[in-house]
VOGU-3710 file (C-alpha; in Angstrom, 3 decimals, decimal comma):
1> mlphlqtfqr> 92,033/69,713/15,880  91,870/66,178/16,046  90,885/64,952/12,647  87,225/63,961/12,466  86,957/64,683/15,820  82,904/65,891/16,440  81,504/67,732/19,082  78,145/66,226/20,257  75,716/68,561/21,083  73,663/68,566/24,376
11> teaslrssls> 70,907/70,632/25,829  72,066/73,040/28,346  69,368/71,588/30,771  70,979/67,858/30,057  74,244/69,284/30,975  73,168/71,419/33,756  71,499/68,293/35,362  74,260/65,851/35,374  77,583/68,258/35,682  77,463/68,263/39,467
21> hslqlslktl> 77,687/64,501/39,494  80,095/64,377/36,540  82,604/66,746/38,728  82,308/64,968/41,507  83,336/61,566/39,735  85,804/63,377/38,113  87,501/64,706/41,270  87,290/61,259/42,923  89,049/59,828/39,979  91,675/62,211/40,500
31> nnspfktqsr> 92,024/61,507/44,174  93,511/57,975/42,783  95,662/59,455/40,084  99,214/60,640/40,557  97,498/64,110/40,804  95,817/63,307/44,129  97,940/65,440/46,065  98,097/68,525/43,843  94,754/70,569/44,406  96,083/73,234/41,992
41> ikedilriie> 95,887/70,663/39,082  91,927/70,004/40,170  91,378/73,890/39,967  93,441/73,594/36,613  90,691/71,114/35,464  87,619/73,427/36,782  89,171/76,318/34,677  89,691/74,321/31,443  86,281/73,027/31,475  84,719/76,484/32,109
51> qflgdegfaa> 86,855/77,773/29,068  85,242/75,084/26,703  82,100/75,419/28,107  82,238/79,146/27,353  83,985/78,426/23,727  81,478/76,035/22,548  78,113/78,247/23,982  77,185/76,997/26,943  76,679/79,587/29,115  74,183/78,656/31,791
61> tklvlhdean> 76,157/75,458/31,972  79,103/77,551/32,598  77,712/79,216/35,843  76,436/75,832/37,062  80,455/74,839/36,808  81,190/78,034/38,483  78,617/77,995/41,412  80,011/74,349/42,011  83,636/75,441/41,878  82,899/78,541/44,123
71> lkgkerddrv> 82,689/76,153/46,938  86,199/76,286/47,167  86,031/80,035/47,065  84,243/79,897/50,163  86,549/78,196/52,163  89,152/80,570/51,165  87,001/83,576/52,179  86,576/81,582/55,606  90,591/81,411/55,603  90,708/84,977/54,933
81> negkklkrai> 88,493/86,096/57,920  90,065/83,723/60,150  93,185/85,441/59,163  91,990/88,846/59,815  90,992/87,750/63,729  94,234/86,493/63,937  96,067/89,628/63,271  93,486/91,381/65,543  94,230/89,211/68,223  98,073/89,613/67,996
91> ldgdwaevdq> 97,968/93,340/68,029  95,653/93,033/71,250  97,629/90,457/73,051  94,732/87,907/73,211  96,782/84,865/73,217  93,639/82,731/73,817  92,078/83,984/70,938  95,262/83,340/68,971  95,408/79,911/70,349  91,789/78,946/69,505
101> ilsrplvrtq> 92,368/80,247/65,678  95,488/78,461/65,283  94,111/75,497/66,390  92,840/75,035/62,720  95,498/75,311/59,869  95,511/78,764/58,212  98,830/78,638/56,085  101,084/75,794/54,983  104,032/76,959/57,206  101,735/76,556/60,309
111> kallysvykq> 104,273/75,214/62,788  106,632/78,134/61,555  104,021/80,434/62,544  103,053/78,523/65,971  106,965/79,108/66,767  106,960/82,666/66,062  103,775/83,427/67,911  104,987/81,481/71,286  107,897/83,429/70,826  106,545/86,581/71,090
121> qflehieyre> 104,315/85,437/73,970  107,442/84,116/75,934  109,407/87,380/75,179  106,807/89,314/76,613  106,374/86,860/79,744  110,530/88,224/80,023  109,581/91,732/79,181  107,094/91,680/82,178  109,522/88,969/84,408  107,016/86,490/84,381
131> lqkaftllnk> 109,621/84,207/84,358  107,457/81,119/85,627  105,395/81,357/82,827  107,771/81,970/80,694  109,799/78,521/81,773  106,152/76,844/81,180  105,710/78,224/77,641  109,349/77,420/76,685  108,976/73,880/77,732  105,417/72,983/76,567
141> rlkplerfqp> 105,317/74,937/73,462  108,455/76,536/72,310  110,521/73,145/72,941  108,980/70,820/70,327  108,795/73,298/67,426  112,670/74,004/68,265  113,447/72,984/64,782  111,942/76,023/63,379  113,991/78,537/64,736  115,347/80,793/62,209
151> trtefqdlcy> 119,068/80,678/63,394  120,897/77,649/65,211  121,483/79,825/68,448  117,922/81,499/68,972  116,353/78,624/70,940  119,675/78,877/72,799  119,264/82,542/73,671  115,624/82,084/74,508  116,748/79,638/77,450  119,404/82,104/78,607
161> llsaktvhda> 116,679/84,593/78,853  115,378/82,890/82,009  118,176/84,055/83,894  119,029/87,574/81,866  117,800/90,706/83,176  116,233/91,980/80,103  115,571/90,727/76,666  118,251/92,579/75,315  120,644/90,634/77,081  120,721/87,546/74,615
171> psfkhwegvt> 122,638/88,496/71,182  119,604/87,210/69,160  117,364/89,819/70,699  119,522/92,684/70,941  117,715/94,797/68,788  114,412/93,703/70,019  112,023/96,927/69,542  109,808/95,999/72,539  106,043/94,653/73,017  103,988/96,750/70,812
181> aareklaetf> 106,489/96,821/67,965  107,004/93,342/67,956  103,388/92,302/67,633  102,839/94,676/64,797  106,051/93,026/62,909  104,483/89,444/63,770  101,269/90,409/62,495  102,616/92,067/59,104  104,970/88,724/58,833  101,636/86,635/59,176
191> gemvegeree> 100,040/88,609/56,461  102,964/88,144/54,176  102,710/84,580/54,477  98,946/84,609/54,083  99,185/86,868/51,135  102,201/85,036/49,704  100,413/81,627/49,567  97,004/83,374/48,330  98,802/84,440/45,350  100,676/81,335/44,621
201> regnvfvpag> 96,948/79,333/44,852  95,097/81,781/43,185  96,807/84,455/41,278  96,230/85,430/37,983  95,906/82,344/36,003  96,320/82,532/32,057  94,496/79,529/30,518  95,625/79,184/26,703  93,264/79,436/24,185  91,354/75,688/23,220
211> rlvtlleqav> 93,421/74,570/26,164  91,045/71,302/26,303  91,076/70,424/22,594  94,895/70,599/22,779  95,492/68,306/25,757  93,120/65,606/24,321  95,297/66,062/21,150  98,285/65,632/22,920  96,815/62,820/24,715  96,074/61,062/21,497
221> syqisraryk> 99,450/62,133/19,910  100,903/60,270/23,078  99,127/56,971/22,536  99,895/56,817/18,900  103,520/57,361/19,811  103,740/54,557/22,037  101,576/52,398/19,729  103,577/49,268/18,535  102,804/50,488/14,472  103,334/54,146/13,866
231> pkeppaissl> 100,934/55,173/10,921  102,468/56,960/8,278  99,779/59,351/8,200  97,907/61,095/10,808  94,777/58,407/11,783  91,119/59,806/11,789  89,873/59,548/15,146  86,089/59,247/15,625  85,824/58,740/19,212  87,896/59,559/22,753
241> lqdyapsvvp> 86,306/56,734/24,704  88,856/54,153/23,810  92,554/54,227/23,333  93,960/54,659/20,170  95,160/50,987/18,663  96,288/50,938/14,948  94,093/48,856/12,462  96,718/47,006/10,895  96,488/43,504/8,898  98,612/40,913/10,559
251> ntmasvlsgh> 101,037/39,355/7,687  103,843/37,664/9,836  104,819/35,115/11,792  105,661/36,487/15,423  106,134/33,150/17,288  105,154/29,489/17,686  103,766/28,599/21,181  104,529/24,746/21,349  103,551/22,763/24,372  100,167/21,062/24,370
261> tanikcarfi> 99,961/17,379/23,219  96,485/17,302/21,488  94,321/20,356/19,389  93,959/23,389/20,876  90,253/24,385/20,488  90,145/27,649/22,213  92,759/30,392/23,227  92,432/34,292/24,591  94,404/37,099/25,511  94,874/37,748/29,163
271> gssgrhlvsg> 93,654/41,309/30,048  94,050/44,226/27,751  97,736/44,532/27,877  98,011/41,527/25,111  101,343/40,486/26,829  99,951/37,042/28,091  97,892/34,281/26,433  95,989/31,212/27,708  94,977/28,429/25,671  92,783/25,130/26,146
281> ssdttlriwd> 93,568/21,776/24,805  91,803/18,411/24,134  94,906/17,162/26,409  92,706/18,610/29,163  95,217/21,386/30,369  95,136/24,928/29,887  98,469/26,698/29,238  99,473/30,281/30,083  101,880/31,955/27,783  104,216/34,787/27,727
291> alrghslnvl> 102,453/36,246/23,813  105,480/38,248/23,198  108,425/36,100/23,981  106,819/32,975/22,857  107,202/30,326/26,081  105,124/28,920/28,437  104,694/30,432/31,905  102,359/27,811/33,308  100,147/24,595/33,011  96,512/24,641/34,639
301> rghtgriwdv> 95,432/21,113/35,108  91,976/20,144/36,758  89,720/19,117/33,729  89,538/15,847/33,062  87,902/16,057/29,373  88,721/18,116/26,494  88,942/21,997/27,101  86,128/23,630/24,281  86,525/26,834/25,840  88,213/29,607/27,469
311> datargdrvl> 88,274/33,458/28,370  89,960/36,084/30,842  88,481/38,759/32,471  89,609/42,330/31,283  91,692/42,762/34,272  93,301/39,453/33,569  93,018/38,475/37,372  90,856/35,405/36,180  90,992/32,695/33,389  87,538/30,948/32,573
321> sasadrtvkn> 87,276/27,822/30,887  84,726/25,052/30,045  85,204/21,430/29,542  83,764/18,323/28,220  83,909/17,355/31,613  80,973/19,141/32,355  82,750/21,471/34,534  82,898/25,269/33,828  85,914/27,286/36,016  84,796/30,394/37,129
331> hiatggydki> 82,422/30,940/34,103  79,246/33,134/34,226  77,192/31,982/31,356  77,705/28,606/29,505  76,197/26,036/26,932  76,671/22,856/25,840  75,672/19,264/24,701  72,407/19,149/26,942  70,968/22,291/24,697  70,592/24,559/27,830
341> vrlfdvesgs> 72,445/27,941/28,231  72,816/28,476/31,887  73,786/31,664/33,893  75,897/31,190/36,884  76,861/33,419/40,146  80,717/33,349/40,042  80,986/33,398/43,919  78,876/31,194/44,758  78,500/28,586/41,660  74,928/28,517/41,715
351> ilktftghsl> 72,752/28,561/38,978  70,761/31,771/38,550  69,080/31,252/35,289  68,539/28,462/32,834  67,367/29,379/29,391  65,937/26,843/27,141  64,689/26,691/23,686  67,599/25,125/21,494  66,963/21,920/19,837  70,562/20,873/19,398
361> svssvlfnpl> 73,646/21,462/21,341  74,991/24,932/22,137  77,982/25,708/20,546  78,916/29,197/21,489  77,560/31,746/24,418  78,257/35,481/25,024  77,222/38,395/26,907  75,982/41,801/25,058  78,436/44,581/25,828  76,088/45,799/28,008
371> gnlivsgskd> 75,699/42,658/29,553  71,940/42,823/29,638  71,474/40,090/27,077  73,056/36,408/26,523  73,598/35,596/22,796  73,788/32,021/22,100  74,198/29,851/18,864  73,549/26,154/18,231  73,840/23,346/16,064  70,264/23,868/15,191
381> ghvrfwdtvs> 71,122/26,688/13,221  69,446/29,287/15,307  71,086/32,128/17,066  68,684/33,127/20,093  68,924/36,128/22,587  68,196/35,864/26,150  67,071/38,532/28,340  69,157/38,108/31,608  66,637/39,314/34,027  63,449/37,402/32,523
391> glnirtltaq> 65,229/34,545/31,122  62,621/35,274/28,105  64,072/34,340/24,265  63,541/37,902/22,928  64,364/37,289/19,286  65,706/34,329/17,419  67,966/34,378/14,039  66,764/31,474/11,775  68,885/32,395/8,474  71,524/30,361/9,054
401> vgevtsvdmt> 71,487/26,957/6,891  74,456/25,254/8,757  75,234/24,317/12,418  76,302/27,751/14,063  79,408/27,286/15,528  80,550/30,620/16,828  79,012/34,020/17,621  80,820/37,371/17,943  79,720/40,650/19,189  80,276/44,239/19,378
411> dvylltssrd> 77,963/47,246/20,421  77,073/47,467/16,890  77,383/44,418/15,249  77,114/40,504/15,496  78,990/37,935/13,733  77,898/34,158/13,252  79,854/31,625/11,307  78,215/28,282/10,660  78,844/25,199/8,697  77,524/26,549/5,266
421> nsirlwdvrm> 80,790/27,934/4,587  79,980/31,250/5,535  80,436/34,181/8,231  77,686/36,617/8,425  77,647/39,985/9,780  74,550/41,499/11,471  73,010/44,749/12,282  72,465/44,356/16,164  69,957/47,069/16,372  67,801/45,923/13,197
431> lrpltrykah> 69,159/42,296/13,308  69,086/42,205/9,574  72,396/40,749/7,445  74,722/43,176/6,099  77,669/41,354/4,651  78,311/37,626/4,029  82,063/36,831/4,128  83,348/33,538/1,907  86,828/31,903/0,973  87,327/29,777/3,741
441> sntsqnfvra> 86,325/26,083/4,583  83,888/25,211/7,289  81,883/22,143/6,309  83,437/19,205/8,259  82,896/17,995/12,109  85,579/20,634/13,229  84,813/23,695/15,388  85,847/26,605/13,233  85,062/30,181/14,804  85,068/33,477/13,370
451> sfahaslvvs> 85,581/36,705/15,487  86,164/40,205/14,924  89,808/41,711/15,458  89,781/45,373/15,195  87,179/47,334/14,280  87,494/46,745/10,317  89,011/43,123/10,305  87,065/40,127/10,476  89,119/37,027/10,926  88,285/33,042/10,883
461> gsddgilymw> 89,874/29,509/11,171  89,545/27,048/8,323  89,343/23,480/7,223  91,952/23,917/5,150  94,735/24,977/7,602  94,534/28,783/6,232  93,849/31,548/8,783  91,626/33,869/6,578  91,190/37,905/7,112  88,550/40,160/5,397
471> dresgevvqt> 87,366/43,849/5,424  84,428/44,256/7,639  82,704/46,329/5,221  83,393/45,319/1,937  83,820/41,754/2,415  86,686/40,954/0,809  89,738/38,927/1,623  92,240/41,164/2,831  95,117/38,655/4,051  95,480/34,461/4,256
481> leghegvvyg> 98,134/33,244/6,576  99,471/29,741/6,300  101,419/27,924/9,045  99,334/25,298/10,485  99,602/21,735/9,908  95,614/20,843/9,784  92,498/22,514/10,651  92,564/25,949/12,121  90,014/26,515/14,696  90,103/30,111/15,070
491> aawngqqsll> 91,856/33,056/16,364  91,916/35,860/19,013  92,940/39,606/18,442  94,679/42,115/20,704  94,494/45,909/20,061  97,329/46,845/22,365  99,931/44,745/20,630  98,247/44,464/17,521  98,889/40,881/18,022  96,592/38,023/16,297
501> asygsdgkvf> 97,043/34,306/18,005  95,321/31,475/16,044  95,213/27,723/17,181  94,303/24,476/15,646  94,531/20,585/15,240  98,187/21,053/15,362  98,252/21,746/18,902  100,119/24,880/18,387  99,121/28,700/19,108  100,677/30,731/16,240
511> twefdefsng> 101,023/34,400/16,909  100,847/36,755/14,047  102,304/40,918/13,814  102,050/43,155/11,126  105,818/43,787/9,048  105,572/46,973/6,305  108,119/44,938/4,517  106,405/41,409/4,029  104,411/41,035/0,889  102,063/38,666/2,205
521> regtergnlt> 101,210/35,311/0,402  101,410/37,155/-3,024  104,662/36,721/-5,190  106,602/34,098/-3,006  107,421/30,732/-3,665  108,514/27,900/-1,479  111,479/26,804/-3,093  112,893/23,960/-1,543  112,056/24,615/2,288  110,629/21,707/4,125
531> nmsstsslpa> 108,076/22,403/7,021  107,902/26,089/6,300  105,455/27,939/8,192  104,223/30,316/5,854  106,135/32,281/2,747  103,930/35,076/3,874  105,733/34,801/7,287  109,035/35,838/5,820  109,751/39,640/5,592  111,308/41,239/2,630
541> tikalktapg> 114,058/43,002/4,784  115,105/42,185/8,151  116,962/44,697/10,557  120,465/43,758/11,642  123,638/44,964/13,783  126,382/45,241/11,127  129,771/46,705/11,273  130,214/50,223/10,144  132,760/52,881/9,423  134,669/54,090/12,318
551> ntvevasipf> 135,205/50,730/14,167  131,560/50,739/15,254  128,309/48,980/14,389  125,304/50,077/13,451  121,447/48,607/12,637  120,947/48,513/9,179  118,116/46,726/6,755  119,288/44,196/4,566  117,462/41,965/2,145  116,074/38,837/3,456
561> atrediksld> 113,024/36,699/1,656  114,202/37,845/-1,876  117,950/36,183/-1,069  118,467/32,935/-3,070  119,937/31,441/-0,014  116,403/32,033/1,940  114,431/30,959/-0,837  116,002/27,744/-1,466  117,085/26,813/1,845  120,199/24,670/2,637
571> kdavlvkvra> 119,523/21,179/3,551  121,119/21,325/6,822  119,745/24,737/7,659  117,557/25,903/10,117  115,787/29,200/9,727  115,106/31,348/13,288  113,146/34,439/14,299  115,511/35,681/16,577  113,913/36,463/20,294  117,106/36,773/22,171
581> vglnptdwkh> 121,124/37,021/21,926  123,869/36,255/24,023  127,173/38,115/23,897  130,770/36,407/24,028  134,350/37,990/24,040  134,649/36,785/20,643  131,878/39,277/19,631  133,255/42,279/20,920  136,817/41,705/19,320  135,476/41,007/15,701
591> aigpwrpegf> 133,149/43,834/15,805  134,594/46,347/17,456  138,125/45,035/18,614  141,104/43,755/16,939  139,884/40,893/14,932  137,344/43,080/13,038  137,039/42,124/9,375  138,502/44,245/6,620  136,963/45,220/3,177  133,033/44,528/3,722
601> savcgcdsag> 130,394/45,094/6,197  129,100/42,043/8,237  126,286/40,932/10,454  127,571/40,570/13,997  126,854/38,129/16,547  127,048/34,413/17,405  124,489/32,985/19,710  120,694/33,777/19,738  117,616/31,712/20,795  114,270/31,978/18,682
611> dvvavgsdvt> 111,580/30,099/16,936  112,052/28,059/13,721  110,138/29,079/10,768  111,652/26,565/8,290  114,119/24,072/7,970  116,061/22,201/5,515  115,304/18,768/3,856  117,661/16,792/6,140  116,904/18,259/9,182  114,997/16,008/11,865
621> hvkvgsrvag> 115,699/17,091/15,252  113,847/20,190/15,351  110,978/21,421/13,431  109,104/24,518/12,460  107,507/26,065/15,670  110,365/24,690/17,810  111,992/26,848/20,386  115,625/26,515/19,606  118,933/28,301/20,420  122,412/28,001/18,207
631> fvfgtsnetn> 125,430/29,877/17,015  127,029/30,952/13,683  130,350/32,338/13,229  129,311/35,898/13,992  130,968/39,012/12,346  132,114/36,913/9,226  129,196/37,081/6,950  127,345/40,215/5,228  123,990/38,760/5,448  123,876/36,313/8,381
641> gsyaeyvkfn> 124,420/36,565/11,919  122,937/36,216/15,597  122,342/39,940/15,811  119,328/40,081/13,393  115,637/39,848/13,442  116,282/36,467/11,561  119,216/33,736/11,609  120,244/30,871/9,617  121,976/28,168/11,962  123,419/24,982/10,828
651> kavtfelpeh> 121,280/21,748/12,139  124,581/20,408/13,640  124,831/23,303/16,387  120,900/24,015/16,525  119,275/22,518/20,156  115,529/22,671/21,422  114,861/24,650/24,268  113,318/22,706/27,145  109,840/24,050/28,100  110,914/26,047/31,005
661> msyeegaaip> 113,917/27,709/29,661  113,600/31,295/28,236  115,159/32,618/25,298  117,360/34,766/26,943  118,666/31,630/29,279  118,991/29,686/25,792  120,966/32,523/23,955  123,280/32,062/26,994  124,449/28,771/26,409  125,596/27,833/22,692
671> iphltavqal> 129,421/28,995/22,229  130,179/28,521/25,820  128,498/25,094/26,303  129,765/23,896/22,643  133,204/24,962/23,404  133,412/23,052/26,429  131,826/19,956/24,863  134,383/20,156/21,878  137,090/20,321/24,376  136,040/17,709/26,710
681> yfrlqfspps> 134,618/14,955/24,773  135,898/15,717/20,954  139,395/16,437/21,958  139,857/14,967/25,412  137,752/11,761/24,508  135,428/12,042/27,583  132,929/9,269/27,562  129,296/11,101/27,326  127,162/11,655/30,432  124,813/9,224/29,236
691> aptkdpktil> 127,794/6,896/30,030  130,064/8,009/32,919  133,471/6,866/33,134  134,477/4,149/35,322  138,101/5,188/35,505  138,168/9,146/36,599  141,062/11,375/36,310  141,794/14,738/37,072  141,369/18,033/35,413  142,140/21,670/35,489
701> iwggstavgh> 139,901/24,047/34,523  141,359/27,263/34,365  138,866/30,174/34,239  136,376/28,462/36,100  134,318/31,886/36,295  133,977/32,390/32,478  131,229/31,378/30,498  133,125/28,283/28,990  134,605/27,096/32,572  131,332/27,303/33,928
711> qaiqlaaang> 129,964/25,017/31,471  133,163/22,614/31,350  133,364/22,493/35,494  129,452/20,689/35,379  130,162/18,560/32,602  133,624/17,133/34,046  132,095/16,752/37,180  129,506/14,926/35,855  131,204/12,239/34,239  133,174/11,435/37,379
721> ykvfttaspa> 136,550/13,903/37,130  137,915/15,349/39,801  137,717/19,064/39,138  140,271/21,748/39,920  139,748/25,365/39,077  140,924/28,697/39,144  139,247/32,040/39,910  139,030/35,123/41,948  138,524/33,979/45,972  134,946/35,405/45,817
731> khdflktiga> 134,032/32,780/43,167  135,316/29,812/44,735  132,287/28,794/46,923  129,953/29,112/44,097  132,478/26,836/42,027  132,526/24,186/44,387  128,672/24,081/44,356  128,565/23,310/40,753  131,342/20,572/40,716  134,884/22,271/41,425
741> tacfdyklpd> 136,682/19,895/44,056  139,240/22,829/44,952  139,716/26,299/43,862  142,668/28,255/43,619  143,209/31,957/43,291  144,711/32,491/39,794  147,079/35,385/41,111  148,992/33,206/43,473  152,889/33,451/42,725  152,744/29,662/42,582
751> vakaireasg> 149,679/28,434/41,729  150,733/25,328/39,476  152,906/23,976/42,609  149,598/24,346/44,837  147,623/22,694/42,041  150,287/19,759/41,597  149,985/19,479/45,779  146,461/19,293/45,898  146,194/16,897/42,809  148,533/14,457/44,326
761> ggvdfaldca> 151,362/15,455/41,946  149,571/16,989/38,856  146,665/16,788/36,752  145,674/14,245/34,029  144,045/17,314/31,849  143,467/21,027/31,443  141,631/22,876/29,777  142,405/26,905/29,809  139,396/28,956/29,314  141,426/32,482/29,844
771> cdngstdvav> 144,492/32,252/27,479  145,941/35,296/28,931  148,754/36,573/31,372  150,586/33,353/30,730  147,418/31,383/32,211  148,432/28,349/29,480  152,241/27,968/30,797  150,641/27,638/34,171  148,157/24,834/33,085  150,956/23,127/31,148
781> dsikasggrv> 153,432/22,855/34,522  150,151/21,783/36,838  150,321/18,733/34,293  151,648/15,431/36,320  155,469/14,387/35,844  153,964/11,657/33,483  152,578/14,083/30,912  149,017/14,852/29,754  147,242/17,116/27,497  146,019/20,886/27,892
791> ittlpnsdat> 143,344/22,074/25,246  143,184/26,095/24,852  140,549/28,100/23,418  142,941/30,491/21,964  145,951/30,032/19,467  149,540/29,382/21,375  152,957/30,253/20,917  155,452/27,672/19,940  156,927/28,399/23,137  153,968/27,434/25,247
801> tnrraevkve> 153,613/24,512/22,695  156,729/23,007/23,335  157,238/24,114/27,199  156,991/20,533/28,051  157,686/17,525/25,708  155,544/15,390/27,561  152,439/17,695/27,821  150,482/17,944/24,243  149,246/21,362/24,011  146,341/21,815/21,415
811> ftlvytelgy> 144,012/24,838/20,173  140,118/24,051/19,881  138,277/26,413/18,204  134,265/26,093/18,140  133,495/27,407/14,941  135,000/24,132/13,110  131,441/22,256/14,504  130,167/24,517/11,674  131,351/22,090/8,996  133,062/24,692/6,556
821> alrfanaldm> 136,793/25,833/6,428  137,357/29,684/7,635  139,778/32,263/8,622  139,637/33,276/12,470  140,738/36,857/14,096  142,116/37,819/10,463  145,121/35,247/11,162  144,759/31,928/11,266  142,884/29,573/8,578  141,065/26,916/9,988
831> pampedtaat> 140,398/23,748/7,770  136,681/22,191/7,682  136,361/19,500/10,189  133,255/17,457/9,340  134,020/15,056/12,072  133,089/17,949/14,751  129,973/18,507/12,533  128,904/15,111/12,980  130,152/14,660/16,526  128,106/18,175/17,733
841> lvwvskelpq> 124,994/17,056/15,745  125,005/13,505/17,828  125,400/15,824/21,421  122,478/18,249/20,519  120,093/15,466/19,325  120,989/12,787/21,701  123,169/13,924/25,029  122,181/17,697/25,558  118,381/16,879/25,763  119,072/14,638/28,870
851> vlagwkdgks> 121,395/17,241/30,355  118,825/19,868/30,170  115,698/17,934/30,846  113,479/19,126/33,759  114,926/22,828/33,257  113,103/25,346/35,551  114,209/28,325/37,426  117,459/28,410/35,572  119,001/24,689/36,020  118,314/21,117/35,442
861> aklvgpkirk> 119,521/18,156/37,481  122,681/18,389/35,570  123,539/21,896/34,400  123,179/25,232/36,084  122,582/27,924/33,832  124,880/31,062/34,029  124,153/34,169/35,861  122,140/36,406/33,355  122,561/40,123/33,095  119,610/41,481/30,853
871> ldgglekiie> 120,590/44,415/29,399  117,852/46,729/27,670  117,253/48,308/24,204  117,609/45,501/21,567  119,961/45,521/18,584  120,355/49,263/19,180  121,726/49,042/22,337  124,334/45,987/22,021  127,096/48,353/21,114  126,701/49,047/24,879
881> gfeimrdgky> 127,277/45,232/25,789  130,398/45,218/23,585  132,120/48,218/25,260  131,137/46,736/29,004  133,123/43,584/27,723  135,545/45,122/26,459  136,348/47,366/29,742  135,752/44,268/31,832  132,914/45,670/33,498  131,326/42,000/34,186
891> saeklvyti> 132,297/39,226/35,913  130,842/35,597/36,052  127,646/36,415/33,785  126,190/36,751/30,643  124,918/39,681/29,206  122,012/38,920/26,831  119,423/41,126/25,080  115,850/40,374/24,328  115,096/41,123/20,597
//
């Protein structure tokens, strides 16, 4: 049995009076369900309900159901009677009666039955030499049903019989036994068809004991299994009228939504799914957010004053907003500075009623769950209840000693917040105070609101910048969350995602989730973190993808908040909560390939994107809450890598994502882009995009469809260089659209000669993004006779380096931008190159924002993003992405995972 599932008793009389209507509603609902074509399901439901009523002792009510359900039995009786009449008509040869009976469907295989009946008539016409009748019957009745012939040649034999002497002349009918025997056989066949279907529909049906409760238990168990947080012990279920939602207390920051340019006065989840969020700001705009991935989806404009309140319909099809410009967009009930509560008709916009009685401006308005009352709070310290039909003020609460800043309501409780530093819980039925919640600050001129989260949690903003949560029953503070800079105005809760969204004067929306490993505020230290979002937002452990024995990888739990490098963040570090990761060839080679580290288990992954949760003291170009992307030297460190829930970047390789760039798009950029930047601007000394060259030269990008080649072509073309590139012919047209002057098939026998001819004697520079199958040698041979430079992304042999004395061949490695010495591919020691680190910081903070400016739909005016191939499964499935790359089952696309 379900824990704490109670059976509410009703009298048999009341059950009988309502049962018929309830069944009709239930079956009507099924017509719109996946079961709508399965009448057997409906019958099963009736049997299950009948069993439950019998088990609970409702014998009379069970009879009502039985009588109601027996309407189906009458229909079956009618069908049986029609079947009997049909058998008699067949045996008597009364084909007119047969036609009349079969004008209504009797069996599921009705057309096959019609074919058999018409065939019998046809054979009798042949037997009696009524050839004209047989011909007419064949064309009008049998021909349309030809596909129901039992053998492929039977209809052909029927046609042959029109010219044959007897029925037995046709092979299909050589054993025909004559008119009477054939009629008996047809009647017998029909009887078998009817009986088979009857047994299939009505055969002895066993209903397992307690079937209804079992199904309900399974439904609740399924909801629990699908919940975001799985309870460690079976939860108490007190009602089946709502879906199960876990009662957790958020303790960890999930994301920071940035984009508004002024304080945010309100935020609400859109619909019940919790996937989208709307916020209203003093910048006069509404923003629609992806609450789970943390980025802006749309900006709604129309108000000319600050937006004070916002809401959305339960279905999520309408967003409602109220503003200081005295307009209401799609609201139903409103209140404002004029001290009046108004009830609007949504469709026409006309005022249905006005409610007067408050002596000061109205700060909060809502409907009770039944919709028959409007509850309003005011600066006059009163909470009033208004009847929506009569317009009368039927009750007033005057126990507040400060201005009422918010009211919230369930079917049982009323919650009020006022500027006397308190929040009060009321019994709705008795309108008496139950609990007073204190600890927060609500005394200044700010608009601080309190609300219900789930059934046992009350949440409120505060003047001190802290989000407070109380146990509803005891009134004790159970959690405080820090992160906002300035006043926290309030928070919104979504039960399906167990997600809390807070908003404040800093113009940001923070979303908060539950992390079972987080210790909250207790026992945490700030160390030397700058702009730390909240020490409580850092979990004690995190999940990370690490190398494992057997040349594979596994998701493991590793220490996090307790680590010294996290508690005392380096001055150049940027701590990021990962939202998406990108895969590069270097990732699989280091994780499951030839460059795999030996002697320790390393966290995998280079490229990722997410939200900044903390920055070191010297970081200025990004801040807490920024949406960023960056890279690390993946699979080289036991505790830090991009394929984890958190990653620590160096500021030099961290850049802010433009407003409309998704995390997945951002995660596809860092290593490919910064490798191309390093090759073109740091090694070949190209002038930056902000100052294009006045003396353009020629460059060969070998491997134009690679991730690095894709970036390099666009950067070089934007600088005014004439770009030649290689790729398979299928990629040529696209590469020309992003800046390539000419494209060559890299498989051509003498492609170097073709490139030299097309470029007027050879190119000035080359960048080899593939470095395989002798590609660097071909790149060297493509350089003009007077010489030039070739940059490669992998180390070169001495033979390649010395191939032409007048051509300098140089290997570049993007990891030198990280600012420390390292060992690459278990073979090559690379020194620290501080000049690369400094130059990269200038690029990501000055040049890259210009390159990405105006990003929308996967591109900006200066850069087209790579084709994204999203793979499902998060950290656990990244091994599959490694295998795709290892096996070469991808082309001109970037593999990414959402984390």
